[in-house]
C-alpha positions as CSV (number, residue, x, y, z in Angstrom):
1,M,-48.3,19.0,7.8
2,H,-44.1,19.5,7.9
3,S,-43.0,19.3,11.6
4,T,-40.1,21.9,10.8
5,P,-40.9,25.3,10.4
6,L,-39.5,26.6,6.7
7,P,-37.1,29.6,8.4
8,R,-35.1,26.9,10.4
9,R,-34.9,24.8,7.2
10,R,-33.7,27.4,5.9
11,L,-31.1,28.4,8.7
12,L,-29.8,24.7,8.4
13,V,-28.8,24.9,4.9
14,A,-27.2,28.3,5.1
15,A,-25.2,26.9,7.8
16,T,-24.2,23.5,6.2
17,A,-23.7,25.6,3.0
18,A,-21.7,28.1,5.0
19,A,-19.5,25.6,6.7
20,A,-18.7,23.8,3.1
21,G,-17.4,27.1,1.6
22,L,-15.3,27.7,4.8
23,T,-13.5,24.0,4.0
24,G,-12.2,25.3,0.2
25,W,-10.4,28.2,2.0
26,S,-8.4,25.7,4.5
27,R,-5.2,24.2,3.3
28,S,-6.4,20.7,2.9
29,A,-4.0,17.7,3.6
30,Q,-2.9,15.0,0.9
31,A,-2.0,11.7,1.3
32,C,1.3,12.4,0.6
33,D,1.9,15.4,3.6
34,F,2.6,14.6,6.5
35,F,2.8,17.2,9.1
36,S,5.3,18.4,12.7
37,S,3.9,20.9,14.6
38,R,6.8,22.6,13.4
39,L,6.8,21.7,10.0
40,R,4.9,19.5,7.0
41,I,6.7,16.7,5.1
42,W,6.2,16.4,1.7
43,H,6.0,13.0,0.0
44,P,8.6,10.8,1.1
45,W,10.0,8.1,-1.8
46,T,12.1,6.2,-3.0
47,R,13.0,4.2,-6.3
48,A,12.1,0.3,-6.1
49,T,15.2,-1.5,-5.6
50,R,16.6,-4.9,-7.0
51,V,16.2,-8.0,-4.9
52,D,20.0,-8.0,-3.7
53,A,20.2,-4.6,-3.1
54,D,21.0,-3.5,0.4
55,T,20.6,0.8,0.0
56,A,17.6,3.1,-1.2
57,T,17.6,6.9,-1.7
58,L,15.4,8.5,0.4
59,C,13.9,11.6,-1.3
60,M,11.4,14.0,0.0
61,R,10.7,17.4,1.0
62,F,10.5,19.9,4.0
63,D,8.9,23.0,4.2
64,E,6.3,25.3,6.0
65,V,9.0,24.8,8.3
66,Q,8.2,27.2,11.4
67,K,11.1,26.8,14.0
68,T,14.4,25.1,13.2
69,D,14.8,21.9,13.9
70,R,16.7,18.8,13.2
71,L,16.1,15.7,11.4
72,I,18.2,12.7,14.0
73,G,16.4,9.9,12.8
74,V,14.7,7.2,10.3
75,E,13.2,4.6,10.9
76,S,11.4,2.2,9.1
77,P,10.9,-2.0,8.4
78,V,12.0,-2.0,5.4
79,C,15.4,-0.7,6.8
80,G,18.3,-1.8,9.4
81,G,19.1,2.3,10.0
82,A,19.8,5.0,7.5
83,R,22.4,7.9,6.9
84,L,22.6,11.3,5.3
85,A,24.6,11.2,2.3
86,G,24.8,13.4,-1.2
87,P,27.5,15.9,-1.9
88,K,29.7,16.7,1.1
89,T,28.9,14.4,3.6
90,D,30.6,11.9,5.2
91,A,30.3,8.7,3.3
92,Q,31.5,6.5,6.8
93,V,29.3,8.0,9.1
94,K,26.2,6.5,9.9
95,G,22.8,8.3,10.9
96,V,21.1,11.4,10.2
97,D,21.7,14.8,11.5
98,L,19.7,17.3,9.3
99,L,19.2,21.1,9.7
100,I,16.1,22.0,8.5
101,R,15.9,26.2,9.0
102,E,12.8,28.1,9.7
103,G,11.5,29.8,7.1
104,Q,13.3,27.7,4.3
105,E,12.1,24.8,2.3
106,L,14.8,21.5,2.1
107,T,13.9,19.2,-0.8
108,L,15.8,16.3,-0.2
109,T,17.0,14.4,-4.3
110,E,18.4,11.7,-5.6
111,D,21.1,13.8,-7.3
112,G,21.2,16.0,-4.4
113,L,21.4,16.0,-0.4
114,H,19.3,12.5,0.3
115,I,19.0,10.2,3.2
116,E,20.1,6.5,2.5
117,L,18.6,3.9,3.8
118,L,20.5,1.1,5.2
119,D,20.1,-2.8,5.5
120,L,17.4,-3.3,3.5
121,Q,15.4,-5.9,4.8
122,Q,13.0,-6.6,1.7
123,P,13.1,-5.6,-2.4
124,L,11.4,-2.3,-2.3
125,Q,8.4,-2.5,-5.0
126,I,6.8,-0.4,-6.9
127,G,3.3,0.9,-5.6
128,R,4.5,-0.5,-2.2
129,S,3.9,2.1,0.8
130,F,5.6,1.2,3.6
131,P,5.5,2.7,7.1
132,L,8.1,5.6,7.9
133,R,9.0,7.2,11.2
134,L,11.2,10.7,11.3
135,L,12.5,11.4,14.3
136,F,13.5,15.1,15.1
137,A,15.7,16.8,18.0
138,S,12.8,19.9,19.4
139,G,9.6,18.5,17.7
140,D,7.9,15.6,18.0
141,A,8.3,12.7,16.0
142,V,6.3,12.2,12.8
143,N,4.6,9.0,11.4
144,A,4.5,8.8,7.5
145,Q,4.7,6.5,4.5
146,L,7.8,5.8,2.2
147,N,6.2,5.4,-1.2
148,V,7.9,3.5,-4.0
149,D,6.7,5.5,-6.5
150,F,9.4,5.1,-9.7
151,A,11.5,1.6,-11.1
152,G,14.7,1.2,-10.3
153,L,17.4,2.7,-12.0
154,R,18.7,-0.1,-13.4
């Protein structure tokens, strides 16, 4: 004889199906999504670099911004530092101070505003990933991954 009553088994199957269905309603995190308590960071990436390169361009998108914050630092074992770069930035200033406004999306691109990784410690090869730590003024630091997604420009 069967020791589990049929109604209990049906209840268990129904509960499991309901839980699986509810999971589909929630936003699922992607491998390239990283979250702080205030915002989402989507897909930090750079291009592969030449062997003799000492800088690389870091691109990513900030969205789902719940509260205004500032990105004040970028750390990675592949670089000695970072600075904000692009149009209307001072090429001589080292460091990062990037305002990310509540309710807005901010995308860092190669041709626009971006972060320049300085003093590269090694060539960045396509297909590799490296630890990346993003430091915020008000929110918590975020441990992310820097992906080398594209071939270099030269």
